[in-house]
N, C-alpha and C positions, 0 to 999 in steps of 0.2 A: 537466448540463454546467456546468463551471466558467465563471464570468463574471469578466472582468478589469475591475476598477475602475481599476487603473493597470497599464499594460503597460511593460516595459522598452524602451528604445530601442536597447540594445546588449547582447549576451550575453558577448562576450569580445574581447580584442585581435585584430586581423587577423593573417593568416598572415605578411604581410610584416614586421610588428613582431616577431612571434615569431622569424622567421628572422634578423632583424637582431640581436636579443638573443643568440641561440644562436651566431652567428658571432663577435660581440665576446667573449663568454665563452670560446669555444674558443680564441681567440687569446691571451687572458690566461693561461689554464691552461697552454697549450703553452709560453709564454714563461717562466712561473714554473717549470715542469718543467725547462726547459733552464738557466735562469740563477739560480734560487733566490732568495736574499735580495736580490740586486741588482734583480731584476725586481719583487719585492714592494715594495721601497722606491720604485721609480719609479711604480708604480701608486698607492701610498698618497699620494705627493706630488701626482700628477695628479688623483685623485678626491677626496681628503680634505684636501689641503694640509698633510699631516702626515708629518714625517720626523725623528723623534727619534733620539737616538744608539742607543737600543735600544727596540724595540716592546714588549718584555717589561718589566713593572713589577717592580722589586725589592721585597723585603719591607719595606724602609724607606719606599719610595715609597707602597706600599699602606697602610702604617700612617699615614703623614702624610695621605693622601687621605681615609681613613676617619675620621680624627680631626676633619676639617673638615665632616663631614656632620652636619646638625642631629640632636639627640638623638631628636626625635619620629620622624624618618625612620628612624633606626636601630631604634627600638622597633617601628615598623610592619613593617620588613623582617623583624625577628626573629619577629614574630607570624605573618606570612604564611608564612615558611619553616617554622615549626613546623606549620602546617596541611598544607603540601605534604609535609613529611617524615613526619608521622604517617600520612597516607593511603598514601604510598608504602610505608611499613613494613608496613601491613596487606596491601597488595598482595603484597609480597615474602613475607610469612608464608603467603600462600595458595598459593604455589608450592613444592611439596615434592619432594624427590628421591624416586625410586622404584627399588626392586629387587624383582623377583619371580622365583620359580622356576617356569618355564613347563612344564618336564618334570623328572623326577628328575635332579638334577645339572646342570640348565641354568639359569643365572642371568643374567637380563637386567635392565638398569637404565638410568636416566638421571639426570644431574646438571645443575643450572643454574649455569653458570660465567660470571662477568662478563668482558666484554672487557677487554683489558689497558690500553687508553687510549681515552678519548673526547674529542671536541672539542665545545665548547659555543659556539654563535654567538648573541650577544645583540645584536639590531639596535639601531641608534641613529638616525642621520639627523637628523630634526627633534626627536625626543623621546627621553629616556632610558628605555628599556623594561626597567626593573629586573625585572619579573615573569618575563621569559624566563630570567633567571639562576636564579630559584628553580626553574622547571620543568625545566630541563636539567641543572643542576649538582647540586642537592639529590637529584634522582631518580637520577642516576648514582651518587652516593655511597652512597645507600641500597642500590643494587644491588651495591655492593662494588667499583666500578671504582677501581683503585689510582691512576690518573693521569687527571686532567681538565684539559685545556688550554682556557681560555676566551678568546674574542676579542670585542671590541666596538669600534666605531669612535669616534673623537673626534666631538664635536658642535660644528660650526662652529669647529673648531680648539681646542676646550677639552676637558679631561678630564671625562668624565661621572662625577662623584664618587659619586653615589648608586648608579650601576650597578656601579662598582668595589667599593663597599661590599657590595652584594648578592652579587657574585661571590665576594668574600673570605669573607663570612659563610656562603655556601652550601658552601664547602669546596673551591673551585678550587685546584689545585696550581700552575697557571701562569696569569697574567693578561696578555694582550697588548692594547695599544691599536691594533687593526688591524681594518679592516672590509672589507665587500664581497667580490667575487670573489677578490681577493688573499688574504683571510683564509681563505676556503674552500679554495683551492688549496694554500696553505701547509700547512694542517692535513692535507690529504689526501695530498699527495705528499711533504711534509717539505722543510725547507730546512736551511741550515747552523745556524740558531739556533732553529728550531721543529721538533722531531722529529714525524714523522707520527703520526696517531692511527688507530684502527681503525674508529671510528664517529663521525659528526658529527650533531648534533641542534640544532634551533633554527630559528625562522622568519626571513624576510628578504624583500627586494623581489624583483622579477622576475629580476634578475641573479643574486642569491644562490640563488634557487630553480633557475634554469637551471644554475648551477654544480654544485649538488647532483645534478641529473639527469645531467650529463655525467661527474661523478666517481664516481657509483654503480657499484660493481663493484670499483674500486680501493679504495674505502672504503665502509663501510656508512653508511646514512643513516636518519634516523627515519622520514621519509615524504616523498613529493612534495607540495608545497604551493603554493597560489596565493593570491589575495586572500581576506581574511577574509569569511565568509558568516554571515548570520543568517536563520533562518526561524521565524516565530511562528505557531502554531496557536491560534486564538482562537474561542470561541463567543460567544453574545450577552451573556454576563455579563462579558466582559472590559472593562476600563477603557480606552477609546480613547487617553486621554492617556498612560497607562503604556505601551501598545503603541507609540505614536509615539516616545516617549522611548527605549524599548529598541531600536527599529529604527535610530534615528539613532546610538545608542551604538556600533554596529558599523560603520555607514556611514562614521564618521570615520576608520576605519583607512586608507582610501585611496579614490581615485576609481573603482577597479574593484571595490569591495566590494558584492556583492549583498545586498539587504535585502528579504525577502519576507514578506508576511502571507497566510496561508490562513485564511479565516474562514467560519463558517456564517451570518454576519449581514452583509447588505449595509449596514445602518445603521452597524454598527461599522466596516466598511471605509471608508465615506465619511467618518465622523468622524475616523478615523485619518489619512486623507489631508489633511483640513483642519488637524489639529493639526501634522502634519509641515510643511506649508506655512507655518504661523505660527511654528514653532520654528526652522526653518532659518536665516532671516535673522539671528538673534541668536546663532548658534553660533560660538564662537571658531574651531572647526575646520570652518567652512563650506566652505573651499576644497577640502576632501576630501569632506565629507558631501554637499554639494549635487550635484556631478556623479555621485557614487555613487548617490544616490537618483534623480536624473534619468535616468541611463542604465541602471541595474541594479535599480531599485526596482520591486516588483510588489505588487499587492493582488489576491488571487484569492478570489472568493466561490463557495462550494460549497453543495450542498443538505443535507448531513448531516455529522456528525462522522466517520462511517465513511469518507466520501469525502475528508474533510480529511486523515485519517491516510494514506490511500492516495496522495493528491496530494503530501503532504509527503514520504513515502518516495520518491516519484519524483525529487525534487530531490536526495536524499542529501546534505543540507546539513551543513556543519561544526557549527553550533550550532542546536539546535532547542528553542525555548521553548514550553511548553504553558500557555496561559492559558484554562483551561476549568473547569467545575464539578468534575470529577473528573480532575485532571491525571495521576494515576498509571495511568490507563487506557493511556496512551501506552507504558508499559513493556511491555505485552503486545501492543499493536497496531502498534507501529513497530519497525523493525530497521535502517533506513538513515539513520544519523546519526553524527556524531562525538561529540557529547555532548548529553544531554537536561537541560533545566532546567525543573523541575516546579513550577507554581504562581506566583502573583503575588509571593510572598515571596522568590522566587528570580529571579536575572537572569543573563544571559550575562556581564555585567561581573564578577560574583562569581567565576565560573570563570576569567575572564581574570586577575583580580588578587588574590583573597584567600581563597577558600574551601578550596582544597587539591587539587581534581582538576586534571589537567594541561591546559594551554591550547594545547599543540602538537597540532593536530587535523587530520584529513584534509579537503581542500577539492576543488573541481572534480569532484565525484562520486566521489571515492576512498573515501568512506564505504560504498560498495557492497561493498568488499573488505577494508577495514582499519579499525582503530580508531586512536586517537591515541597519542602518546608515553606510555609508562608504564614502571615499573621493569623489566618483562620485556623491553623493547627493548634494554636494556643487558646482557642475559644470553643466553648461548648454551646451548641445551638439547642436551647431548651425551650420547650413549649409550655403553654398554659391555656386554660379555658375557663370561661365563666358563663353560666346560663342565668340571665336575669329576668326572663319572661316566663311566668309560670306555665302558660299554655305551651311554650316551646319545650319546657322540661317534661310536661305531660306527654307530648308527642314523642320525644326522644325515649322516654321511659317505656312507652308501649312497644316501639320498635326494638329497643334494647332487650326487653323481655322475650320477644319472639326470636330474635337473633341468637341470644345466649342459649335458649333451650334447644335450638338446632344443634348446638355444640355440646349439649348436656351439661351446661354450667348453670345449675339452678340458683346458686348464690348470686351470680352476676344478674341473672334474670330478676331476682327479687329486689335488687337495688333499683332496677328500672321500674318494677311493679309499684314500689312504694311511692315513687314520684308520679307515676301515672295515676295512682289513686289519690294522692294528696293534692295534686294540682289539677286533676281532671276528674272524670267521673268513672274511671275504670274500676272494676271490682277487685278485691284482694282476697281470693278464696282461701289462701293458705294461712291467714292470720285473722283473729277477731277484728271486725271492722272498727271496733272502738279504739284499737291501738293506732289507727291512722288519723292523725290530726288534720283538720281542714282549716 
């Protein structure tokens, strides 16, 4: 039986908080749907203290902002985007169009077609999250999306220059200094100055996540997302200090971010707890990391590595880090995760910031049924068919007629009947034979 060295005090926000968020988001979306830009401006003033003449940056403004970003920051953005772009290209190349001849003269196929317009949301708030620009915009462009509109909020009334640089370098076609629910709604429903998009991607706070949930259907979304999660599987060889540092690296995302250790070693578990308690007071992001660890942190001790993998799969965590003697075992033993990070030389922060896999990943158990954002999310897999052999069409027509009538779809049946009669010798009792051209 698993033993809890540290138990969480809370699992998730209460239903009343969820309902309050949903109601406020619904009101904002409805208002923007009705009043367009005027409503967007009011909410931007209210929530961000931001009301420029135009939310969209001009090419000259972008050039000026990017020119003011330190050279080392630009170089690092370019490096990271090269990693993201390179991996996304390999993913795209793995997706091939298909055409097969399933019967003589019956050709079926599929093609991967990019959406016409995508929206990228790059969160801001307290910190400029440039990495989300790489993950959403670069990936969309590799997929072939012709128009990417990117939104990011001002930070304390200032332009987030590094984020704007990352958006521009990633290939955004339009850049808007606009945040929160108002940005999501504007991209989804369209306003006088921000034409709607077909799919929105990118992380955000509880209000942004709720806006995506409510807008889904009118617009596509990457996935439903909640607070960032980390789960570490460790055996007795793991370095407790490294484990503690890595757990806190994700706890700093927000006060609701779960950080979980599943270990086969009670000694490691207790040592990790000691390290976390010593590290937390000195963290600059303690205001987020401390409540996240207090309320959502867990240390679970299990009897074997087999049990550790099973327990970890039960969490279906966003990020799963494997610190064991043979970390690649997890590739065969686990299936419920957003992304795996194998071995001590790897860490979740690499995936978040620099290595090249996408950091927009499923949370709150969604890894049970979906993976994260990738180049394929921006592509629609559409099918086509062509029947060039008359005898094949006649045969399909006969079967179609019988199959449709089992379901009482007479109109469908007749479409098959017409071809069975025209290309074969089947009778057409429900219409004058003269109407069937041969």
